[in-house]
Residue, then its C-alpha position, 0 to 999 in steps of 0.5 A: x129288606x123294604x122299599x118306602x115311596x113317599x110323595x111330599x108337599x111343603x106348604x107353599x104347594x111344591x111336591x117331591x117324590x122320595x124313596x127310601x130303601x132298606x135292608x135288615x143287617x140283623x141284631x135289629x139294624x137296617x142300612x138304608x138309602x134315601x133319594x128325594x127329588x123335588x122341582x126347583x131344588x137339588x137331588x137329596x141322596x143319603x144313607x143312614x144305619x138305624x137301630x132298634x134300641x127297644x122293642x120290635x114290630x109291635x108295642x113300644x118301640x124306641x129307635x136311633x139313627x145317624x147317617x149323612x145326606x146331601x142336597x146342596x152341602x153334606x150334612x150329617x142327619x140324626x134321627x131318634x123316634x118313639x112309636x107304638x103298633x097295634x096289630x094294623x095300625x102303628x104310630x110314631x113320633x120323633x125328631x130329625x136334626x141335621x148338622x151341617x159338615x162345613x157351614x156355620x154350625x147351624x142345625x136344622x130340626x124337624x119334628x115329625x109325627x106319623x101313622x101306619x096302616x097295614x093292608x097285608x104283611x108285606x104292605x103299609x100305607x103311611x101318613x107323616x106330618x112334619x114340623x120345622x122347629x127352626x127356619x131352615x126346618x122342612x115343614x108339609x106332609x108325606x104320604x106313601x107306601x111300605x112294600x117289604x120282601 
């Protein structure tokens, strides 16, 4: 079980807070609940299932997740990432695609690149850069921490 607290900033200097809670279901599968708030924007609420396809905590890892979120409309969220971990450092990159459910099929895509530093087995600090690949894709940086129980 883990909780991730992130503060994000967009290029327009808009700030937000993102809470990500995750629970291990076993068999390399996690259930996640996400809540995000940003000034002058609707609240972000989402759920997903993430599965580690290859790898574990350290060394190479490939994971994929499928979920849904609601901000101003319902969207299906597909995410894939590739990571590599060292004893106290983890780096990763991936692609996040959001598909609208009830609107015209205009997907938004974001490339993310991040690093994490483990202060101890239950605390990791993270920095992530987001690069929108189309007009609707988010851009900015995330800075935060992950607590594992």
